[in-house]
C-alpha positions as CSV (number, residue, x, y, z in Angstrom):
1,M,115.7,37.5,183.1
2,K,118.4,35.6,184.8
3,L,118.4,36.6,188.2
4,F,115.5,37.5,190.3
5,P,116.1,41.1,191.6
6,L,115.8,41.4,195.4
7,F,116.5,43.8,198.2
8,A,117.4,42.3,201.3
9,D,117.1,43.8,204.7
10,L,120.3,42.9,206.3
11,R,119.9,44.8,209.9
12,G,121.3,43.0,212.5
13,R,121.9,39.7,210.2
14,R,125.1,38.2,210.3
15,V,127.1,38.3,206.9
16,L,130.2,36.4,206.5
17,V,132.9,37.6,204.5
18,V,135.9,35.5,203.6
19,G,139.1,37.4,202.6
20,G,141.0,40.5,204.1
21,G,141.9,41.9,201.1
22,A,140.7,45.2,198.9
23,V,138.1,43.3,197.1
24,A,136.7,42.4,200.8
25,E,137.3,45.6,202.1
26,R,134.8,47.2,199.3
27,K,132.2,44.4,200.1
28,V,132.2,45.5,203.8
29,K,131.9,49.2,203.3
30,S,128.6,48.5,201.5
31,L,127.3,45.9,204.3
32,L,128.2,48.2,206.8
33,S,126.0,51.0,205.1
34,S,123.2,48.1,205.4
35,E,123.7,47.7,208.8
36,A,124.5,44.4,208.8
37,R,126.6,42.4,211.1
38,V,129.6,41.7,209.2
39,T,132.2,38.8,210.5
40,V,135.5,38.9,208.5
41,G,137.6,35.4,208.6
42,S,141.1,36.1,207.0
43,P,144.7,35.4,208.2
44,T,145.5,39.1,207.6
45,L,143.3,42.6,207.1
46,T,143.9,45.8,205.1
47,D,144.5,48.7,207.1
48,T,140.8,50.0,206.5
49,L,139.3,46.5,207.8
50,R,141.8,46.4,211.0
51,T,140.6,49.6,211.9
52,H,136.7,48.2,211.4
53,A,137.8,45.3,213.7
54,Q,139.1,47.8,216.5
55,Q,136.2,50.1,216.4
56,H,134.2,47.0,216.7
57,Q,132.6,47.6,213.6
58,I,133.0,44.1,212.4
59,D,134.0,41.0,213.9
60,Y,137.1,39.6,212.8
61,V,138.2,35.8,212.9
62,Q,142.0,35.5,212.4
63,G,143.0,32.4,210.4
64,Y,141.9,29.9,207.4
65,F,138.7,29.2,206.5
66,E,136.7,26.5,209.0
67,P,133.2,25.3,207.8
68,K,132.3,26.2,211.4
69,W,132.3,29.9,210.2
70,L,129.4,29.4,208.1
71,E,127.2,28.8,211.4
72,A,124.5,31.5,211.8
73,A,125.2,33.3,208.8
74,W,122.4,34.7,206.4
75,L,124.9,35.4,203.8
76,V,128.2,34.7,202.5
77,I,130.9,36.5,200.5
78,A,134.1,34.6,199.4
79,A,136.6,37.3,198.6
80,T,139.5,35.3,198.5
81,D,142.3,34.7,195.1
82,N,142.0,31.2,195.9
83,R,139.4,29.5,193.3
84,E,139.8,25.9,195.1
85,L,139.1,27.6,198.3
86,N,136.2,29.7,196.9
87,H,134.7,26.4,195.2
88,H,134.8,24.6,198.5
89,I,133.0,27.5,200.3
90,A,130.5,27.6,197.4
91,A,129.7,24.2,198.2
92,L,129.3,24.2,202.1
93,A,127.2,27.0,201.4
94,A,125.0,25.4,199.2
95,N,124.5,22.6,201.5
96,R,123.2,24.9,204.1
97,R,121.1,26.8,201.7
98,L,123.1,29.8,202.0
99,F,123.1,32.3,199.3
100,I,126.9,33.3,198.2
101,N,128.5,35.5,196.1
102,V,132.1,34.3,195.3
103,V,133.6,37.7,193.8
104,D,134.1,37.7,190.1
105,D,132.7,34.1,189.5
106,P,129.3,34.3,188.6
107,A,129.5,30.2,188.0
108,L,130.3,29.6,191.9
109,S,127.6,32.5,192.8
110,T,124.2,32.2,193.9
111,F,123.4,36.0,194.4
112,Q,125.2,38.9,192.9
113,V,126.2,42.3,194.4
114,P,124.9,45.1,191.9
115,S,126.3,48.6,191.3
116,I,124.1,51.1,193.4
117,V,123.1,54.2,192.7
118,D,122.4,55.5,196.3
119,R,119.8,58.0,196.9
120,A,118.6,56.3,200.5
121,P,116.1,55.4,201.1
122,L,115.7,55.2,197.3
123,T,118.4,52.4,195.7
124,I,118.7,51.9,192.3
125,A,120.4,48.3,191.8
126,I,122.1,47.4,188.2
127,S,123.4,43.9,187.5
128,S,124.8,42.0,184.6
129,A,124.5,38.6,186.6
130,G,128.2,39.2,187.2
131,H,129.2,38.9,183.4
132,A,130.1,42.5,182.9
133,P,130.5,44.4,186.0
134,V,132.3,47.2,184.4
135,L,129.3,47.8,182.0
136,A,127.1,47.6,184.7
137,R,129.3,50.3,186.6
138,R,128.8,52.6,183.2
139,V,125.2,52.1,183.5
140,R,125.2,53.5,187.1
141,E,127.2,56.4,186.0
142,R,124.6,57.3,183.5
143,I,121.8,56.7,185.6
144,E,123.4,58.9,188.7
145,S,123.2,61.9,186.4
146,L,119.4,61.4,185.8
147,F,118.5,61.9,189.7
148,D,119.3,64.6,192.1
149,H,120.0,63.7,195.5
150,S,117.0,65.3,196.6
151,I,115.2,62.4,195.1
152,G,115.8,60.8,198.6
153,S,114.4,63.5,200.8
154,L,111.5,63.2,198.5
155,V,110.7,59.5,199.1
156,S,111.1,60.2,202.8
157,L,108.5,62.6,202.9
158,A,106.2,60.3,200.5
159,A,106.8,57.6,203.3
160,R,105.6,59.9,206.3
161,Y,102.7,61.2,204.5
162,R,101.8,57.5,202.7
163,P,98.5,57.0,205.1
164,S,97.5,60.3,204.3
165,I,97.9,60.0,200.9
166,R,95.8,56.5,200.7
167,K,93.4,58.2,202.8
168,A,92.9,61.1,200.3
169,R,93.3,59.2,197.5
170,P,91.7,55.9,197.7
171,D,91.5,55.1,193.8
172,L,94.6,53.5,192.6
173,R,95.2,55.8,189.6
174,Q,94.2,59.1,191.6
175,R,97.0,58.0,193.9
176,R,99.4,57.4,191.3
177,E,98.8,60.6,189.8
178,F,99.5,62.3,192.9
179,Y,102.7,60.7,193.3
180,D,103.5,61.6,189.6
181,W,102.4,65.3,190.8
182,L,105.3,65.0,193.8
183,L,108.0,63.9,191.5
184,D,107.2,66.3,188.5
185,G,105.8,69.3,190.5
186,P,106.1,72.1,193.0
187,V,107.3,69.7,196.1
188,S,110.0,68.4,194.1
189,A,111.2,71.7,193.1
190,A,111.1,73.3,196.9
191,L,113.3,70.1,197.9
192,R,115.9,70.7,195.2
193,Q,116.1,74.1,196.6
194,Q,116.8,73.1,199.9
195,Q,113.3,74.1,201.5
196,P,111.9,71.1,202.9
197,Q,109.4,72.7,205.2
198,Q,107.8,74.6,202.1
199,A,107.9,71.3,200.6
200,E,105.7,69.9,203.1
201,Q,103.3,72.5,203.4
202,L,102.8,72.2,199.5
203,L,102.1,68.6,200.1
204,M,99.7,69.2,202.8
205,T,97.9,71.5,200.9
206,A,97.4,69.4,198.0
207,L,96.0,66.5,200.0
208,S,93.4,68.8,201.5
209,E,92.1,69.9,198.2
210,P,88.8,68.7,197.1
211,L,88.9,65.5,194.9
212,A,87.5,65.6,191.4
213,S,86.0,62.2,189.8
214,P,88.5,60.5,187.6
215,Q,87.7,61.0,184.2
216,G,88.4,58.0,181.5
217,R,90.4,58.8,178.4
218,V,91.8,56.9,175.4
219,I,95.5,57.2,174.2
220,L,96.0,56.1,170.6
221,V,99.5,54.9,170.4
222,G,101.6,54.0,167.3
223,A,104.2,51.7,168.8
224,G,106.6,51.1,165.8
225,P,107.3,47.7,164.2
226,G,108.9,46.1,167.0
227,D,112.2,47.7,168.2
228,P,111.6,49.1,171.4
229,G,114.2,51.8,170.9
230,L,111.9,53.1,168.1
231,L,109.0,54.1,170.5
232,T,108.8,57.6,171.2
233,L,108.9,59.4,174.7
234,N,105.2,60.1,174.5
235,A,104.5,56.4,173.7
236,L,106.7,55.0,176.8
237,R,105.0,57.5,179.3
238,A,101.6,56.3,178.2
239,L,102.5,52.7,178.7
240,N,103.5,53.7,181.9
241,E,100.6,55.4,183.0
242,A,97.9,53.6,181.5
243,D,95.2,51.4,183.4
244,V,94.4,49.2,180.6
245,I,96.3,48.3,177.7
246,L,94.6,47.1,174.5
247,Y,97.3,45.9,171.9
248,D,97.6,44.5,168.6
249,R,98.9,41.0,167.5
250,L,101.7,43.0,166.2
251,V,103.1,44.8,168.9
252,S,106.0,43.2,170.4
253,P,106.6,41.4,173.9
254,A,109.7,43.6,174.2
255,I,107.5,46.7,174.2
256,L,104.7,45.7,176.0
257,D,107.2,44.5,178.8
258,L,108.0,48.3,179.4
259,A,104.3,48.7,180.2
260,R,103.1,49.1,184.1
261,R,103.1,45.6,185.8
262,D,99.7,46.2,187.3
263,A,98.2,47.3,183.9
264,V,95.6,45.1,182.7
265,Q,96.8,43.8,178.8
266,I,94.2,42.7,176.5
267,E,95.4,41.2,172.7
268,V,92.3,42.6,170.3
269,G,94.8,42.1,167.1
270,K,92.9,40.4,164.3
271,N,94.0,37.3,162.5
272,L,93.7,36.0,158.9
273,G,90.3,34.6,158.3
274,E,88.5,36.5,161.3
275,N,85.6,38.8,160.8
276,H,87.5,41.9,161.3
277,D,84.6,44.4,161.6
278,Y,83.6,42.1,164.3
279,T,86.8,42.3,166.2
280,Q,86.9,46.1,165.5
281,A,83.4,46.2,167.1
282,R,85.0,44.7,170.0
283,I,87.8,46.9,170.4
284,H,85.3,50.0,170.3
285,A,83.0,48.3,173.2
286,L,86.4,47.7,175.3
287,M,87.5,51.2,175.0
288,L,84.3,52.6,175.7
289,S,83.7,50.4,178.8
290,H,87.1,50.9,180.5
291,A,87.1,54.7,179.8
292,R,83.3,55.1,181.4
293,Q,84.9,53.4,184.5
294,G,87.5,56.1,184.7
295,Q,90.3,54.3,183.4
296,L,93.1,55.8,181.3
297,V,93.1,53.1,178.3
298,A,96.1,52.9,176.0
299,R,95.3,51.7,172.5
300,V,98.4,50.4,171.0
301,K,98.8,49.6,167.7
302,G,102.1,48.4,165.7
303,G,103.6,50.9,163.6
304,D,101.2,54.0,163.1
305,A,97.7,54.1,164.0
306,F,96.9,56.3,161.0
307,V,98.7,54.2,158.4
308,F,96.8,51.3,157.7
309,G,95.4,51.0,161.2
310,R,92.1,52.0,161.3
311,G,93.0,54.5,164.0
312,G,90.4,57.1,162.1
313,E,87.4,54.9,162.8
314,E,88.4,54.5,166.4
315,L,88.8,58.3,167.1
316,E,85.4,58.7,165.2
317,F,83.7,56.4,167.9
318,L,85.4,58.0,170.6
319,R,84.1,61.4,169.4
320,E,80.5,59.8,169.0
321,H,80.6,58.6,172.4
322,D,82.2,61.9,174.2
323,V,85.2,59.8,175.2
324,P,88.3,62.1,175.6
325,Y,91.4,60.9,173.7
326,E,94.7,61.7,172.2
327,V,97.0,60.3,169.6
328,V,100.7,59.6,170.0
329,P,102.3,58.8,166.2
330,G,104.4,55.8,165.9
331,V,107.4,55.3,163.3
332,T,105.2,53.4,160.4
333,A,106.5,50.0,159.2
334,A,107.5,51.3,155.6
335,L,110.1,54.0,157.1
336,A,111.4,51.6,160.0
337,C,111.5,48.4,158.1
338,A,113.3,50.3,155.1
339,A,116.0,51.9,157.1
340,Y,116.8,48.4,158.9
341,A,117.4,47.1,155.6
342,G,119.3,49.8,154.4
343,I,116.8,50.9,151.8
344,P,116.7,54.5,151.0
345,L,112.8,55.3,150.2
346,T,114.1,58.2,147.9
347,H,117.1,58.6,146.1
348,R,118.1,61.2,143.6
349,D,119.2,58.8,141.1
350,Y,116.5,56.1,141.7
351,A,113.3,57.2,143.2
352,Q,111.9,61.0,143.7
353,S,108.7,59.5,145.1
354,V,107.3,56.7,147.6
355,R,103.9,55.2,147.4
356,L,102.4,53.6,150.4
357,A,99.9,51.0,149.8
358,T,97.9,47.9,151.1
359,A,97.4,44.7,149.3
360,H,94.1,44.2,150.7
361,C,92.3,46.6,148.7
362,R,88.7,46.4,146.9
363,Q,89.8,44.7,143.5
364,D,87.2,46.5,141.7
365,T,89.4,49.5,142.0
366,L,92.4,47.9,141.3
367,P,93.1,48.9,137.6
368,D,93.1,52.7,138.5
369,E,95.5,52.0,141.5
370,L,97.9,50.1,139.4
371,A,98.0,52.7,136.6
372,S,99.6,55.1,139.1
373,M,101.7,52.6,140.3
374,L,103.5,51.9,137.2
375,H,105.6,55.5,137.2
376,E,109.4,55.3,137.2
377,K,111.5,56.4,139.9
378,Q,108.8,55.7,142.4
379,T,109.4,53.2,145.5
380,L,106.2,51.1,146.1
381,A,105.9,50.2,149.6
382,F,103.0,47.5,150.3
383,Y,101.4,46.7,153.8
384,M,99.8,43.2,154.7
385,A,101.0,41.5,151.2
386,V,102.2,38.2,152.3
387,S,99.2,36.3,151.4
388,Q,99.0,38.5,148.2
389,L,102.4,38.2,146.9
390,E,101.2,35.8,143.7
391,W,98.5,37.9,143.0
392,L,100.1,41.5,143.3
393,E,103.3,39.9,140.9
394,Q,100.8,39.0,138.4
395,E,98.6,42.1,138.5
396,L,101.7,44.5,138.3
397,L,103.4,42.6,135.4
398,K,100.2,42.2,133.6
399,H,99.7,46.0,133.7
400,G,103.1,46.5,132.6
401,K,105.5,46.8,135.4
402,P,108.8,45.4,134.0
403,G,109.9,41.8,135.2
404,N,113.3,42.9,136.3
405,T,112.1,45.4,138.8
406,P,114.0,44.9,141.8
407,F,111.9,44.2,145.0
408,A,112.8,43.3,148.7
409,I,110.7,41.9,151.5
410,I,111.5,42.4,155.0
411,E,110.0,39.8,157.7
412,N,109.8,41.0,161.1
413,G,111.6,44.2,160.2
414,T,113.8,46.0,163.1
415,R,113.3,43.0,165.5
416,P,116.3,40.5,166.0
417,E,114.9,38.0,163.8
418,Q,114.4,40.1,160.5
419,R,115.1,38.7,157.6
420,V,115.3,40.3,154.0
421,L,114.5,38.8,150.7
422,H,115.9,40.4,147.5
423,G,115.2,39.6,143.7
424,K,113.3,40.4,140.8
425,L,109.7,41.1,140.4
426,E,109.1,38.1,138.1
427,G,109.4,35.2,140.4
428,M,109.1,37.3,143.6
429,A,106.0,35.0,144.9
430,D,108.1,31.6,144.2
431,A,110.9,33.4,146.2
432,A,109.0,34.0,148.8
433,R,107.5,30.6,149.3
434,E,110.8,29.0,148.7
435,H,112.1,31.0,151.9
436,H,109.0,30.5,154.0
437,I,108.3,34.3,154.2
438,V,105.6,34.7,156.8
439,S,103.8,37.6,158.4
440,P,104.7,40.6,159.4
441,A,106.5,41.4,156.5
442,M,106.8,44.6,154.2
443,V,106.9,44.5,150.3
444,F,109.3,47.1,148.8
445,I,109.1,47.4,145.0
446,G,111.6,49.8,142.9
447,E,115.1,50.3,141.8
448,V,116.1,51.5,145.7
449,T,115.9,48.1,146.9
450,A,118.9,46.7,145.0
451,L,120.8,49.5,147.2
452,A,119.9,47.0,150.2
453,P,122.6,44.3,150.0
454,K,125.4,47.0,149.8
455,L,123.9,49.5,152.3
456,E,122.6,46.9,154.8
457,W,123.7,47.5,158.3
458,F,121.3,45.8,161.0
459,G,122.6,42.3,161.8
460,T,124.3,39.7,159.4
461,S,123.9,38.5,155.9
462,A,123.6,34.8,156.1
463,A,123.6,33.8,152.6
464,A,126.0,36.9,151.4
465,G,128.4,34.4,150.0
466,E,126.0,32.3,148.1
467,A,125.0,35.6,146.2
468,G,128.8,36.4,145.5
469,E,130.7,39.5,146.5
470,A,130.0,40.8,142.9
471,D,126.5,40.8,142.6
472,L,126.1,42.5,146.1
473,L,128.0,45.3,144.7
474,H,126.2,45.9,141.6
475,E,124.2,49.2,141.3
476,P,120.9,49.1,140.7
477,G,118.9,47.3,138.0
478,S,121.9,45.8,136.9
479,R,121.3,42.3,138.7
480,S,120.3,39.4,136.6
481,E,116.9,38.3,136.6
482,A,117.6,34.7,138.4
483,D,119.5,36.6,141.2
484,C,117.9,36.0,144.7
485,L,119.4,36.8,147.9
486,I,117.8,36.0,151.6
487,A,119.7,38.1,154.3
488,C,119.1,36.9,157.8
489,A,119.7,39.3,160.5
């Protein structure tokens, strides 16, 4: 975040606008709506600004800029077309510790004027840090369509009853749920229908009803492999409603940034070498403790909680202890990582089935498992396999998997730092070591993985030139056993 968002109370405070053209006119219009005391300094004014001056809505200082204009100002806006003058004004404002906006010059500005969605008293401000105001305006247009103008009346009504709401709903979660009801329920509907008296009566009735004790519950949330855009709407809602968030190590910071700011966030992820059963017992204890305190707990897991995520064990524990729960499915890593790398898990010509497996399994059951993995036209997707690559390669080769079977390893799939390693099964572990592949990563084995260099779409291929254009366009299974390509997105 380059800029700290701030809403300033300018009522009765002096704001200096240097410039009297069309740009200055737009800035003055916004300032007057905030009840600021506006002074405009310029040799000339637009007709509208002149009218404002004649009607004593603004103070007008005719002439060229002088440093004394800055006296008693709280904010400064330089709206001239003279960059040298703007630079001089900005330097003087900095010496006086005055915030200044130099129109269309972010480098000289210490604050930016955002695009506004006005639903007074609700105000939504959008800023591109001054770098792309046209894009900010486009975002504003989209947000405009999301909020009916009646939401301003709802905010005013909630403000009048705020003391009563705090008294009737002393618990923070109960109060938050009440505000959710105001926004989503009959009060908001009545205001949209221009029935303010009915809306107020509905609010008063709700406040007079007896309040039940809050009941704790757990929402098991699949957060996907990392890209926040892959969150479901239900997952986003859970992150915004939860009092406590218990998250795994692989849940990306970008996803946690979408959660409620005042929610308690506790990392409960498992690391290599730890006693995972002990860690899982701690997770169970935390879910139970917070739920019994009447809190809403979001148990957030990377990918999908029911695909190698021990989600079933956690639900069994909650059921044994009579804790209410619900499940929000997530996009599992195999589906998302393959899609972001351009790998179709099934293909009419190369794969008619997909097998999801984990490299962390009981080795005494391995022979039977491997026998079923040797079918042709089947894509194998291995979770948690980075530390087991050499063993996995050896076992698959030993049990008859051809050495020229294509593979792809996708590190940090769907994230900005995604890397994709392609090659042949025989030599997979060496290639991964050479390119320093680390967890989290998905391993795919099968003919469809050779399609990735041709179908990739996410990010760029830094090593495409090293592999050669012809190699990248080969059909599955046709590349030489020595070929190996690392694509960095």
